[in-house]
PDB file of the backbone (N, CA, C, O) and the ligand in Angstrom, with CONECT records:
HET     ZN  A 101       1
ATOM      1  N   MET A   1     117.094 120.610  77.479  1.00  0.00           N
ATOM      2  CA  MET A   1     116.833 119.302  78.280  1.00  0.00           C
ATOM      3  C   MET A   1     117.913 119.117  79.225  1.00  0.00           C
ATOM      4  O   MET A   1     119.105 119.166  78.920  1.00  0.00           O
ATOM      5  N   ASN A   2     117.406 118.880  80.496  1.00  0.00           N
ATOM      6  CA  ASN A   2     118.587 118.711  81.541  1.00  0.00           C
ATOM      7  C   ASN A   2     118.795 117.203  81.611  1.00  0.00           C
ATOM      8  O   ASN A   2     118.144 116.387  80.958  1.00  0.00           O
ATOM      9  N   LEU A   3     119.904 116.879  82.591  1.00  0.00           N
ATOM     10  CA  LEU A   3     120.401 115.530  82.648  1.00  0.00           C
ATOM     11  C   LEU A   3     119.260 114.542  83.090  1.00  0.00           C
ATOM     12  O   LEU A   3     119.164 113.449  82.532  1.00  0.00           O
ATOM     13  N   LEU A   4     118.491 114.876  83.978  1.00  0.00           N
ATOM     14  CA  LEU A   4     117.565 113.912  84.446  1.00  0.00           C
ATOM     15  C   LEU A   4     116.550 113.554  83.375  1.00  0.00           C
ATOM     16  O   LEU A   4     116.158 112.395  83.246  1.00  0.00           O
ATOM     17  N   GLN A   5     116.111 114.578  82.585  1.00  0.00           N
ATOM     18  CA  GLN A   5     115.180 114.298  81.481  1.00  0.00           C
ATOM     19  C   GLN A   5     115.875 113.413  80.526  1.00  0.00           C
ATOM     20  O   GLN A   5     115.225 112.551  79.935  1.00  0.00           O
ATOM     21  N   LYS A   6     117.152 113.556  80.325  1.00  0.00           N
ATOM     22  CA  LYS A   6     117.885 112.656  79.353  1.00  0.00           C
ATOM     23  C   LYS A   6     117.856 111.175  79.844  1.00  0.00           C
ATOM     24  O   LYS A   6     117.516 110.226  79.138  1.00  0.00           O
ATOM     25  N   LEU A   7     118.247 111.101  81.112  1.00  0.00           N
ATOM     26  CA  LEU A   7     118.274 109.848  81.734  1.00  0.00           C
ATOM     27  C   LEU A   7     116.921 109.141  81.716  1.00  0.00           C
ATOM     28  O   LEU A   7     116.864 107.983  81.301  1.00  0.00           O
ATOM     29  N   PHE A   8     115.964 109.698  82.092  1.00  0.00           N
ATOM     30  CA  PHE A   8     114.696 109.003  82.165  1.00  0.00           C
ATOM     31  C   PHE A   8     113.772 109.136  80.835  1.00  0.00           C
ATOM     32  O   PHE A   8     112.666 108.607  80.726  1.00  0.00           O
ATOM     33  N   GLY A   9     114.351 109.861  79.926  1.00  0.00           N
ATOM     34  CA  GLY A   9     113.557 109.958  78.597  1.00  0.00           C
ATOM     35  C   GLY A   9     112.326 110.674  78.692  1.00  0.00           C
ATOM     36  O   GLY A   9     111.369 110.336  77.996  1.00  0.00           O
ATOM     37  N   GLY A  10     112.257 111.711  79.553  1.00  0.00           N
ATOM     38  CA  GLY A  10     110.975 112.466  79.593  1.00  0.00           C
ATOM     39  C   GLY A  10     109.877 111.699  80.370  1.00  0.00           C
ATOM     40  O   GLY A  10     110.184 110.686  80.999  1.00  0.00           O
ATOM     41  N   SER A  11     108.749 112.105  80.344  1.00  0.00           N
ATOM     42  CA  SER A  11     107.620 111.476  80.978  1.00  0.00           C
ATOM     43  C   SER A  11     106.742 110.762  80.097  1.00  0.00           C
ATOM     44  O   SER A  11     105.725 111.294  79.652  1.00  0.00           O
ATOM     45  N   SER A  12     107.095 109.527  79.805  1.00  0.00           N
ATOM     46  CA  SER A  12     106.263 108.709  78.916  1.00  0.00           C
ATOM     47  C   SER A  12     105.351 107.665  79.781  1.00  0.00           C
ATOM     48  O   SER A  12     105.615 107.432  80.961  1.00  0.00           O
ATOM     49  N   ALA A  13     104.368 107.118  79.167  1.00  0.00           N
ATOM     50  CA  ALA A  13     103.667 106.105  79.938  1.00  0.00           C
ATOM     51  C   ALA A  13     104.511 104.906  80.392  1.00  0.00           C
ATOM     52  O   ALA A  13     104.177 104.268  81.391  1.00  0.00           O
ATOM     53  N   LYS A  14     105.458 104.630  79.766  1.00  0.00           N
ATOM     54  CA  LYS A  14     106.325 103.485  79.973  1.00  0.00           C
ATOM     55  C   LYS A  14     107.080 103.678  81.176  1.00  0.00           C
ATOM     56  O   LYS A  14     107.307 102.698  81.886  1.00  0.00           O
ATOM     57  N   SER A  15     107.512 104.852  81.508  1.00  0.00           N
ATOM     58  CA  SER A  15     108.416 105.022  82.709  1.00  0.00           C
ATOM     59  C   SER A  15     107.534 104.868  83.983  1.00  0.00           C
ATOM     60  O   SER A  15     108.094 104.586  85.042  1.00  0.00           O
ATOM     61  N   GLU A  16     106.335 105.019  83.943  1.00  0.00           N
ATOM     62  CA  GLU A  16     105.463 104.824  85.022  1.00  0.00           C
ATOM     63  C   GLU A  16     105.465 103.477  85.482  1.00  0.00           C
ATOM     64  O   GLU A  16     105.380 103.228  86.684  1.00  0.00           O
ATOM     65  N   GLN A  17     105.570 102.462  84.490  1.00  0.00           N
ATOM     66  CA  GLN A  17     105.518 101.043  84.886  1.00  0.00           C
ATOM     67  C   GLN A  17     106.905 100.510  85.364  1.00  0.00           C
ATOM     68  O   GLN A  17     106.997  99.379  85.840  1.00  0.00           O
ATOM     69  N   ARG A  18     107.870 101.250  85.246  1.00  0.00           N
ATOM     70  CA  ARG A  18     109.212 100.746  85.525  1.00  0.00           C
ATOM     71  C   ARG A  18     109.339 100.354  86.962  1.00  0.00           C
ATOM     72  O   ARG A  18     109.972  99.343  87.266  1.00  0.00           O
ATOM     73  N   TYR A  19     108.755 101.120  87.870  1.00  0.00           N
ATOM     74  CA  TYR A  19     109.008 100.844  89.261  1.00  0.00           C
ATOM     75  C   TYR A  19     107.762 100.320  89.955  1.00  0.00           C
ATOM     76  O   TYR A  19     106.675 100.874  89.793  1.00  0.00           O
ATOM     77  N   TYR A  20     107.909  99.324  90.676  1.00  0.00           N
ATOM     78  CA  TYR A  20     106.810  98.926  91.624  1.00  0.00           C
ATOM     79  C   TYR A  20     107.220  99.601  93.006  1.00  0.00           C
ATOM     80  O   TYR A  20     108.332  99.431  93.506  1.00  0.00           O
ATOM     81  N   THR A  21     106.303 100.320  93.532  1.00  0.00           N
ATOM     82  CA  THR A  21     106.522 101.015  94.786  1.00  0.00           C
ATOM     83  C   THR A  21     105.649 100.423  95.848  1.00  0.00           C
ATOM     84  O   THR A  21     104.539  99.962  95.583  1.00  0.00           O
ATOM     85  N   PHE A  22     106.199 100.441  97.143  1.00  0.00           N
ATOM     86  CA  PHE A  22     105.293  99.921  98.128  1.00  0.00           C
ATOM     87  C   PHE A  22     105.834 100.540  99.472  1.00  0.00           C
ATOM     88  O   PHE A  22     106.931 101.098  99.497  1.00  0.00           O
ATOM     89  N   SER A  23     105.040 100.426 100.586  1.00  0.00           N
ATOM     90  CA  SER A  23     105.435 100.954 101.894  1.00  0.00           C
ATOM     91  C   SER A  23     105.237  99.852 102.890  1.00  0.00           C
ATOM     92  O   SER A  23     104.240  99.134 102.809  1.00  0.00           O
ATOM     93  N   VAL A  24     106.126  99.686 103.812  1.00  0.00           N
ATOM     94  CA  VAL A  24     106.049  98.840 104.904  1.00  0.00           C
ATOM     95  C   VAL A  24     106.244  99.564 106.141  1.00  0.00           C
ATOM     96  O   VAL A  24     106.996 100.536 106.216  1.00  0.00           O
ATOM     97  N   LYS A  25     105.524  99.070 107.189  1.00  0.00           N
ATOM     98  CA  LYS A  25     105.576  99.613 108.513  1.00  0.00           C
ATOM     99  C   LYS A  25     106.358  98.637 109.431  1.00  0.00           C
ATOM    100  O   LYS A  25     106.074  97.441 109.506  1.00  0.00           O
ATOM    101  N   CYS A  26     107.330  99.210 110.103  1.00  0.00           N
ATOM    102  CA  CYS A  26     108.182  98.389 111.024  1.00  0.00           C
ATOM    103  C   CYS A  26     107.447  97.815 112.236  1.00  0.00           C
ATOM    104  O   CYS A  26     106.715  98.502 112.948  1.00  0.00           O
ATOM    105  N   ASN A  27     107.683  96.531 112.427  1.00  0.00           N
ATOM    106  CA  ASN A  27     106.870  96.035 113.623  1.00  0.00           C
ATOM    107  C   ASN A  27     107.447  96.467 114.967  1.00  0.00           C
ATOM    108  O   ASN A  27     106.742  96.371 115.972  1.00  0.00           O
ATOM    109  N   ARG A  28     108.609  96.907 115.032  1.00  0.00           N
ATOM    110  CA  ARG A  28     109.123  97.385 116.334  1.00  0.00           C
ATOM    111  C   ARG A  28     108.751  98.777 116.582  1.00  0.00           C
ATOM    112  O   ARG A  28     108.077  99.063 117.571  1.00  0.00           O
ATOM    113  N   CYS A  29     109.163  99.697 115.716  1.00  0.00           N
ATOM    114  CA  CYS A  29     108.922 101.058 116.007  1.00  0.00           C
ATOM    115  C   CYS A  29     107.882 101.880 115.274  1.00  0.00           C
ATOM    116  O   CYS A  29     107.647 103.044 115.601  1.00  0.00           O
ATOM    117  N   GLY A  30     107.228 101.231 114.225  1.00  0.00           N
ATOM    118  CA  GLY A  30     106.076 101.661 113.688  1.00  0.00           C
ATOM    119  C   GLY A  30     106.465 102.602 112.436  1.00  0.00           C
ATOM    120  O   GLY A  30     105.564 103.099 111.761  1.00  0.00           O
ATOM    121  N   GLU A  31     107.743 102.822 112.157  1.00  0.00           N
ATOM    122  CA  GLU A  31     108.057 103.697 111.158  1.00  0.00           C
ATOM    123  C   GLU A  31     107.601 103.124 109.790  1.00  0.00           C
ATOM    124  O   GLU A  31     107.677 101.912 109.594  1.00  0.00           O
ATOM    125  N   VAL A  32     107.159 103.916 108.901  1.00  0.00           N
ATOM    126  CA  VAL A  32     106.769 103.557 107.510  1.00  0.00           C
ATOM    127  C   VAL A  32     107.932 103.926 106.576  1.00  0.00           C
ATOM    128  O   VAL A  32     108.380 105.069 106.487  1.00  0.00           O
ATOM    129  N   ILE A  33     108.399 102.833 105.867  1.00  0.00           N
ATOM    130  CA  ILE A  33     109.508 103.019 105.008  1.00  0.00           C
ATOM    131  C   ILE A  33     109.031 102.748 103.612  1.00  0.00           C
ATOM    132  O   ILE A  33     108.382 101.723 103.404  1.00  0.00           O
ATOM    133  N   GLU A  34     109.304 103.597 102.625  1.00  0.00           N
ATOM    134  CA  GLU A  34     108.965 103.227 101.253  1.00  0.00           C
ATOM    135  C   GLU A  34     110.006 102.691 100.552  1.00  0.00           C
ATOM    136  O   GLU A  34     111.141 103.115 100.770  1.00  0.00           O
ATOM    137  N   GLY A  35     109.804 101.773  99.691  1.00  0.00           N
ATOM    138  CA  GLY A  35     110.727 101.050  98.825  1.00  0.00           C
ATOM    139  C   GLY A  35     110.164 100.972  97.391  1.00  0.00           C
ATOM    140  O   GLY A  35     108.994 101.226  97.104  1.00  0.00           O
ATOM    141  N   HIS A  36     111.083 100.611  96.561  1.00  0.00           N
ATOM    142  CA  HIS A  36     110.667 100.420  95.242  1.00  0.00           C
ATOM    143  C   HIS A  36     111.521  99.420  94.481  1.00  0.00           C
ATOM    144  O   HIS A  36     112.701  99.236  94.776  1.00  0.00           O
ATOM    145  N   VAL A  37     110.878  98.751  93.454  1.00  0.00           N
ATOM    146  CA  VAL A  37     111.668  97.731  92.767  1.00  0.00           C
ATOM    147  C   VAL A  37     111.848  98.227  91.307  1.00  0.00           C
ATOM    148  O   VAL A  37     110.847  98.516  90.652  1.00  0.00           O
ATOM    149  N   ASP A  38     112.988  98.326  90.821  1.00  0.00           N
ATOM    150  CA  ASP A  38     113.215  98.540  89.422  1.00  0.00           C
ATOM    151  C   ASP A  38     112.847  97.286  88.603  1.00  0.00           C
ATOM    152  O   ASP A  38     113.562  96.284  88.602  1.00  0.00           O
ATOM    153  N   LEU A  39     111.773  97.381  87.952  1.00  0.00           N
ATOM    154  CA  LEU A  39     111.292  96.226  87.174  1.00  0.00           C
ATOM    155  C   LEU A  39     112.191  95.841  85.921  1.00  0.00           C
ATOM    156  O   LEU A  39     112.064  94.792  85.288  1.00  0.00           O
ATOM    157  N   ASN A  40     113.064  96.785  85.670  1.00  0.00           N
ATOM    158  CA  ASN A  40     113.980  96.482  84.546  1.00  0.00           C
ATOM    159  C   ASN A  40     115.241  95.787  85.028  1.00  0.00           C
ATOM    160  O   ASN A  40     115.830  94.959  84.333  1.00  0.00           O
ATOM    161  N   ASN A  41     115.649  96.165  86.282  1.00  0.00           N
ATOM    162  CA  ASN A  41     116.916  95.782  86.691  1.00  0.00           C
ATOM    163  C   ASN A  41     117.007  94.941  88.002  1.00  0.00           C
ATOM    164  O   ASN A  41     117.995  94.244  88.235  1.00  0.00           O
ATOM    165  N   ASP A  42     115.953  95.029  88.843  1.00  0.00           N
ATOM    166  CA  ASP A  42     116.028  94.302  90.060  1.00  0.00           C
ATOM    167  C   ASP A  42     115.469  92.871  90.114  1.00  0.00           C
ATOM    168  O   ASP A  42     115.547  92.169  91.122  1.00  0.00           O
ATOM    169  N   LEU A  43     114.917  92.499  88.997  1.00  0.00           N
ATOM    170  CA  LEU A  43     114.263  91.040  88.973  1.00  0.00           C
ATOM    171  C   LEU A  43     115.265  90.106  88.534  1.00  0.00           C
ATOM    172  O   LEU A  43     116.069  90.326  87.628  1.00  0.00           O
ATOM    173  N   SER A  44     115.173  88.934  89.295  1.00  0.00           N
ATOM    174  CA  SER A  44     115.812  87.713  88.718  1.00  0.00           C
ATOM    175  C   SER A  44     114.801  86.764  88.412  1.00  0.00           C
ATOM    176  O   SER A  44     113.809  86.628  89.129  1.00  0.00           O
ATOM    177  N   VAL A  45     115.007  86.088  87.363  1.00  0.00           N
ATOM    178  CA  VAL A  45     113.957  85.100  86.766  1.00  0.00           C
ATOM    179  C   VAL A  45     114.256  83.730  87.220  1.00  0.00           C
ATOM    180  O   VAL A  45     115.396  83.275  87.321  1.00  0.00           O
ATOM    181  N   GLU A  46     113.076  83.049  87.509  1.00  0.00           N
ATOM    182  CA  GLU A  46     113.163  81.720  88.000  1.00  0.00           C
ATOM    183  C   GLU A  46     112.111  80.893  87.070  1.00  0.00           C
ATOM    184  O   GLU A  46     110.901  81.120  87.074  1.00  0.00           O
ATOM    185  N   TYR A  47     112.741  79.916  86.285  1.00  0.00           N
ATOM    186  CA  TYR A  47     111.908  79.315  85.238  1.00  0.00           C
ATOM    187  C   TYR A  47     111.104  78.214  85.847  1.00  0.00           C
ATOM    188  O   TYR A  47     111.607  77.358  86.574  1.00  0.00           O
ATOM    189  N   GLY A  48     109.812  78.262  85.523  1.00  0.00           N
ATOM    190  CA  GLY A  48     108.919  77.292  86.147  1.00  0.00           C
ATOM    191  C   GLY A  48     108.059  76.687  85.001  1.00  0.00           C
ATOM    192  O   GLY A  48     108.031  77.203  83.883  1.00  0.00           O
ATOM    193  N   GLU A  49     107.381  75.607  85.318  1.00  0.00           N
ATOM    194  CA  GLU A  49     106.591  74.978  84.365  1.00  0.00           C
ATOM    195  C   GLU A  49     105.262  75.750  84.087  1.00  0.00           C
ATOM    196  O   GLU A  49     104.775  75.645  82.961  1.00  0.00           O
ATOM    197  N   GLY A  50     104.648  76.505  85.009  1.00  0.00           N
ATOM    198  CA  GLY A  50     103.555  77.315  84.915  1.00  0.00           C
ATOM    199  C   GLY A  50     103.771  78.695  84.340  1.00  0.00           C
ATOM    200  O   GLY A  50     102.870  79.520  84.185  1.00  0.00           O
ATOM    201  N   GLY A  51     105.229  78.903  83.992  1.00  0.00           N
ATOM    202  CA  GLY A  51     105.566  80.198  83.499  1.00  0.00           C
ATOM    203  C   GLY A  51     106.664  80.776  84.264  1.00  0.00           C
ATOM    204  O   GLY A  51     106.919  80.389  85.405  1.00  0.00           O
ATOM    205  N   ASP A  52     107.316  81.680  83.677  1.00  0.00           N
ATOM    206  CA  ASP A  52     108.560  82.314  84.422  1.00  0.00           C
ATOM    207  C   ASP A  52     108.072  83.193  85.512  1.00  0.00           C
ATOM    208  O   ASP A  52     107.081  83.909  85.364  1.00  0.00           O
ATOM    209  N   VAL A  53     108.765  83.141  86.610  1.00  0.00           N
ATOM    210  CA  VAL A  53     108.500  84.076  87.688  1.00  0.00           C
ATOM    211  C   VAL A  53     109.625  84.928  88.009  1.00  0.00           C
ATOM    212  O   VAL A  53     110.759  84.503  88.228  1.00  0.00           O
ATOM    213  N   PHE A  54     109.285  86.112  88.030  1.00  0.00           N
ATOM    214  CA  PHE A  54     110.435  87.158  88.234  1.00  0.00           C
ATOM    215  C   PHE A  54     110.310  87.626  89.715  1.00  0.00           C
ATOM    216  O   PHE A  54     109.284  88.108  90.193  1.00  0.00           O
ATOM    217  N   GLN A  55     111.452  87.429  90.366  1.00  0.00           N
ATOM    218  CA  GLN A  55     111.521  87.682  91.803  1.00  0.00           C
ATOM    219  C   GLN A  55     112.510  88.901  92.123  1.00  0.00           C
ATOM    220  O   GLN A  55     113.523  89.126  91.461  1.00  0.00           O
ATOM    221  N   ALA A  56     112.093  89.648  93.208  1.00  0.00           N
ATOM    222  CA  ALA A  56     112.958  90.685  93.773  1.00  0.00           C
ATOM    223  C   ALA A  56     113.031  90.569  95.157  1.00  0.00           C
ATOM    224  O   ALA A  56     112.048  90.176  95.784  1.00  0.00           O
ATOM    225  N   HIS A  57     114.159  90.885  95.759  1.00  0.00           N
ATOM    226  CA  HIS A  57     114.413  90.920  97.193  1.00  0.00           C
ATOM    227  C   HIS A  57     114.843  92.304  97.651  1.00  0.00           C
ATOM    228  O   HIS A  57     115.767  92.867  97.065  1.00  0.00           O
ATOM    229  N   LYS A  58     114.214  92.879  98.674  1.00  0.00           N
ATOM    230  CA  LYS A  58     114.662  94.192  99.194  1.00  0.00           C
ATOM    231  C   LYS A  58     114.879  94.068 100.689  1.00  0.00           C
ATOM    232  O   LYS A  58     114.114  93.409 101.394  1.00  0.00           O
ATOM    233  N   THR A  59     115.898  94.690 101.143  1.00  0.00           N
ATOM    234  CA  THR A  59     116.135  94.830 102.642  1.00  0.00           C
ATOM    235  C   THR A  59     115.928  96.371 102.895  1.00  0.00           C
ATOM    236  O   THR A  59     116.553  97.206 102.240  1.00  0.00           O
ATOM    237  N   LEU A  60     115.011  96.714 103.887  1.00  0.00           N
ATOM    238  CA  LEU A  60     114.612  97.992 104.192  1.00  0.00           C
ATOM    239  C   LEU A  60     115.213  98.257 105.682  1.00  0.00           C
ATOM    240  O   LEU A  60     115.129  97.378 106.540  1.00  0.00           O
ATOM    241  N   ILE A  61     115.774  99.415 105.923  1.00  0.00           N
ATOM    242  CA  ILE A  61     116.286  99.760 107.201  1.00  0.00           C
ATOM    243  C   ILE A  61     115.712 101.149 107.402  1.00  0.00           C
ATOM    244  O   ILE A  61     115.851 102.046 106.571  1.00  0.00           O
ATOM    245  N   GLY A  62     115.024 101.287 108.610  1.00  0.00           N
ATOM    246  CA  GLY A  62     114.568 102.664 108.827  1.00  0.00           C
ATOM    247  C   GLY A  62     115.598 103.714 109.144  1.00  0.00           C
ATOM    248  O   GLY A  62     116.784 103.390 109.193  1.00  0.00           O
ATOM    249  N   GLU A  63     115.247 104.849 109.346  1.00  0.00           N
ATOM    250  CA  GLU A  63     116.090 106.023 109.633  1.00  0.00           C
ATOM    251  C   GLU A  63     116.023 106.306 111.198  1.00  0.00           C
ATOM    252  O   GLU A  63     116.911 106.986 111.711  1.00  0.00           O
ATOM    253  N   ASN A  64     115.086 105.844 111.883  1.00  0.00           N
ATOM    254  CA  ASN A  64     115.093 105.887 113.308  1.00  0.00           C
ATOM    255  C   ASN A  64     116.132 105.013 114.002  1.00  0.00           C
ATOM    256  O   ASN A  64     116.766 104.174 113.362  1.00  0.00           O
ATOM    257  N   ARG A  65     116.301 105.196 115.246  1.00  0.00           N
ATOM    258  CA  ARG A  65     117.233 104.382 115.942  1.00  0.00           C
ATOM    259  C   ARG A  65     116.685 102.954 116.170  1.00  0.00           C
ATOM    260  O   ARG A  65     116.483 102.528 117.308  1.00  0.00           O
ATOM    261  N   CYS A  66     116.471 102.298 115.161  1.00  0.00           N
ATOM    262  CA  CYS A  66     115.854 100.982 115.273  1.00  0.00           C
ATOM    263  C   CYS A  66     116.544 100.171 114.387  1.00  0.00           C
ATOM    264  O   CYS A  66     116.735 100.571 113.239  1.00  0.00           O
ATOM    265  N   PHE A  67     116.986  98.976 114.792  1.00  0.00           N
ATOM    266  CA  PHE A  67     117.898  98.110 114.003  1.00  0.00           C
ATOM    267  C   PHE A  67     117.069  97.081 113.212  1.00  0.00           C
ATOM    268  O   PHE A  67     117.593  96.306 112.412  1.00  0.00           O
ATOM    269  N   GLN A  68     115.733  97.110 113.478  1.00  0.00           N
ATOM    270  CA  GLN A  68     115.025  96.070 112.691  1.00  0.00           C
ATOM    271  C   GLN A  68     115.123  96.262 111.222  1.00  0.00           C
ATOM    272  O   GLN A  68     114.869  97.324 110.654  1.00  0.00           O
ATOM    273  N   ARG A  69     115.525  95.123 110.619  1.00  0.00           N
ATOM    274  CA  ARG A  69     115.476  95.084 109.125  1.00  0.00           C
ATOM    275  C   ARG A  69     114.250  94.344 108.622  1.00  0.00           C
ATOM    276  O   ARG A  69     113.803  93.340 109.175  1.00  0.00           O
ATOM    277  N   MET A  70     113.743  94.900 107.546  1.00  0.00           N
ATOM    278  CA  MET A  70     112.535  94.285 106.943  1.00  0.00           C
ATOM    279  C   MET A  70     112.893  93.716 105.639  1.00  0.00           C
ATOM    280  O   MET A  70     113.393  94.447 104.783  1.00  0.00           O
ATOM    281  N   GLU A  71     112.668  92.418 105.409  1.00  0.00           N
ATOM    282  CA  GLU A  71     113.183  91.660 104.271  1.00  0.00           C
ATOM    283  C   GLU A  71     111.854  91.539 103.470  1.00  0.00           C
ATOM    284  O   GLU A  71     110.852  91.016 103.958  1.00  0.00           O
ATOM    285  N   VAL A  72     111.899  92.027 102.274  1.00  0.00           N
ATOM    286  CA  VAL A  72     110.724  92.120 101.378  1.00  0.00           C
ATOM    287  C   VAL A  72     111.029  91.117 100.186  1.00  0.00           C
ATOM    288  O   VAL A  72     112.080  91.185  99.549  1.00  0.00           O
ATOM    289  N   GLU A  73     110.052  90.196  99.934  1.00  0.00           N
ATOM    290  CA  GLU A  73     110.201  89.365  98.866  1.00  0.00           C
ATOM    291  C   GLU A  73     108.940  89.623  97.775  1.00  0.00           C
ATOM    292  O   GLU A  73     107.773  89.647  98.163  1.00  0.00           O
ATOM    293  N   LEU A  74     109.241  89.774  96.647  1.00  0.00           N
ATOM    294  CA  LEU A  74     108.189  90.170  95.645  1.00  0.00           C
ATOM    295  C   LEU A  74     108.291  89.142  94.568  1.00  0.00           C
ATOM    296  O   LEU A  74     109.401  88.693  94.281  1.00  0.00           O
ATOM    297  N   LYS A  75     107.180  88.721  93.931  1.00  0.00           N
ATOM    298  CA  LYS A  75     107.075  87.932  92.781  1.00  0.00           C
ATOM    299  C   LYS A  75     106.279  88.562  91.720  1.00  0.00           C
ATOM    300  O   LYS A  75     105.251  89.169  92.022  1.00  0.00           O
ATOM    301  N   PHE A  76     106.674  88.466  90.490  1.00  0.00           N
ATOM    302  CA  PHE A  76     105.967  89.086  89.460  1.00  0.00           C
ATOM    303  C   PHE A  76     105.879  88.061  88.193  1.00  0.00           C
ATOM    304  O   PHE A  76     106.679  87.136  88.057  1.00  0.00           O
ATOM    305  N   THR A  77     104.843  88.324  87.305  1.00  0.00           N
ATOM    306  CA  THR A  77     104.880  87.525  86.127  1.00  0.00           C
ATOM    307  C   THR A  77     105.704  88.149  85.133  1.00  0.00           C
ATOM    308  O   THR A  77     106.235  89.235  85.364  1.00  0.00           O
ATOM    309  N   SER A  78     105.860  87.510  83.979  1.00  0.00           N
ATOM    310  CA  SER A  78     106.695  88.069  82.900  1.00  0.00           C
ATOM    311  C   SER A  78     106.186  89.399  82.419  1.00  0.00           C
ATOM    312  O   SER A  78     106.924  90.225  81.883  1.00  0.00           O
ATOM    313  N   ALA A  79     104.710  89.605  82.658  1.00  0.00           N
ATOM    314  CA  ALA A  79     104.143  90.885  82.350  1.00  0.00           C
ATOM    315  C   ALA A  79     104.282  91.935  83.392  1.00  0.00           C
ATOM    316  O   ALA A  79     103.615  92.968  83.329  1.00  0.00           O
ATOM    317  N   ARG A  80     105.162  91.693  84.385  1.00  0.00           N
ATOM    318  CA  ARG A  80     105.328  92.530  85.549  1.00  0.00           C
ATOM    319  C   ARG A  80     104.118  92.773  86.374  1.00  0.00           C
ATOM    320  O   ARG A  80     103.919  93.835  86.964  1.00  0.00           O
ATOM    321  N   GLU A  81     103.336  91.776  86.393  1.00  0.00           N
ATOM    322  CA  GLU A  81     102.231  91.917  87.339  1.00  0.00           C
ATOM    323  C   GLU A  81     102.546  91.283  88.670  1.00  0.00           C
ATOM    324  O   GLU A  81     103.197  90.238  88.705  1.00  0.00           O
ATOM    325  N   LEU A  82     102.105  91.881  89.785  1.00  0.00           N
ATOM    326  CA  LEU A  82     102.505  91.275  91.095  1.00  0.00           C
ATOM    327  C   LEU A  82     101.710  89.926  91.345  1.00  0.00           C
ATOM    328  O   LEU A  82     100.486  89.883  91.220  1.00  0.00           O
ATOM    329  N   ILE A  83     102.451  88.860  91.694  1.00  0.00           N
ATOM    330  CA  ILE A  83     101.845  87.527  91.976  1.00  0.00           C
ATOM    331  C   ILE A  83     101.624  87.521  93.528  1.00  0.00           C
ATOM    332  O   ILE A  83     100.534  87.333  94.068  1.00  0.00           O
ATOM    333  N   GLU A  84     102.702  87.732  94.111  1.00  0.00           N
ATOM    334  CA  GLU A  84     102.656  87.720  95.643  1.00  0.00           C
ATOM    335  C   GLU A  84     103.796  88.552  96.320  1.00  0.00           C
ATOM    336  O   GLU A  84     104.785  88.883  95.667  1.00  0.00           O
ATOM    337  N   ARG A  85     103.654  88.861  97.544  1.00  0.00           N
ATOM    338  CA  ARG A  85     104.563  89.644  98.182  1.00  0.00           C
ATOM    339  C   ARG A  85     104.653  89.247  99.700  1.00  0.00           C
ATOM    340  O   ARG A  85     103.632  88.941 100.317  1.00  0.00           O
ATOM    341  N   GLN A  86     105.743  89.258 100.218  1.00  0.00           N
ATOM    342  CA  GLN A  86     105.922  88.996 101.674  1.00  0.00           C
ATOM    343  C   GLN A  86     106.854  89.849 102.316  1.00  0.00           C
ATOM    344  O   GLN A  86     107.840  90.222 101.679  1.00  0.00           O
ATOM    345  N   VAL A  87     106.670  90.233 103.560  1.00  0.00           N
ATOM    346  CA  VAL A  87     107.691  90.922 104.301  1.00  0.00           C
ATOM    347  C   VAL A  87     107.849  90.332 105.696  1.00  0.00           C
ATOM    348  O   VAL A  87     106.861  89.931 106.310  1.00  0.00           O
ATOM    349  N   THR A  88     109.073  90.274 106.201  1.00  0.00           N
ATOM    350  CA  THR A  88     109.390  89.880 107.564  1.00  0.00           C
ATOM    351  C   THR A  88     109.833  91.056 108.329  1.00  0.00           C
ATOM    352  O   THR A  88     110.603  91.863 107.809  1.00  0.00           O
ATOM    353  N   GLY A  89     109.369  91.218 109.610  1.00  0.00           N
ATOM    354  CA  GLY A  89     109.883  92.396 110.323  1.00  0.00           C
ATOM    355  C   GLY A  89     108.864  93.450 110.302  1.00  0.00           C
ATOM    356  O   GLY A  89     108.897  94.331 111.161  1.00  0.00           O
ATOM    357  N   GLY A  90     107.954  93.433 109.385  1.00  0.00           N
ATOM    358  CA  GLY A  90     107.045  94.602 109.350  1.00  0.00           C
ATOM    359  C   GLY A  90     105.753  94.113 108.516  1.00  0.00           C
ATOM    360  O   GLY A  90     105.613  92.909 108.299  1.00  0.00           O
ATOM    361  N   GLN A  91     104.883  94.981 108.086  1.00  0.00           N
ATOM    362  CA  GLN A  91     103.842  94.754 107.300  1.00  0.00           C
ATOM    363  C   GLN A  91     103.563  95.816 106.274  1.00  0.00           C
ATOM    364  O   GLN A  91     103.803  97.000 106.508  1.00  0.00           O
ATOM    365  N   PHE A  92     103.043  95.384 105.108  1.00  0.00           N
ATOM    366  CA  PHE A  92     102.738  96.362 104.041  1.00  0.00           C
ATOM    367  C   PHE A  92     101.583  97.279 104.436  1.00  0.00           C
ATOM    368  O   PHE A  92     100.599  96.833 105.025  1.00  0.00           O
ATOM    369  N   VAL A  93     101.708  98.521 104.118  1.00  0.00           N
ATOM    370  CA  VAL A  93     100.678  99.502 104.324  1.00  0.00           C
ATOM    371  C   VAL A  93     100.216 100.063 102.962  1.00  0.00           C
ATOM    372  O   VAL A  93      99.164 100.694 102.857  1.00  0.00           O
ATOM    373  N   SER A  94     100.990  99.825 101.985  1.00  0.00           N
ATOM    374  CA  SER A  94     100.588 100.113 100.478  1.00  0.00           C
ATOM    375  C   SER A  94     101.307  99.297  99.561  1.00  0.00           C
ATOM    376  O   SER A  94     101.106  99.403  98.351  1.00  0.00           O
TER     377      SER A  94
HETATM  378 ZN    ZN A 101     111.798 100.207 113.266  1.00  0.00          ZN2+
END
């Protein structure tokens, strides 16, 4: 067993749900940048009357010569289901 397999515990069904992945397209240069949220570590909880909301914030910067930053906001339920997502500086393509 190599190190990566030890770290990620092999390929179980659980590990597939650990990351929420998305792609955003830069409004300035059109570059598509992929990002992901670690649902175990990247979420901060906000306690609400209708249930707890788990939020994540990501800043994406492309590899082209473009200084546009894309700020991504994601909200999940306690079951890690996406409630809503927003991006400034770009748009979601997946
Ligand atoms: Zn760009």
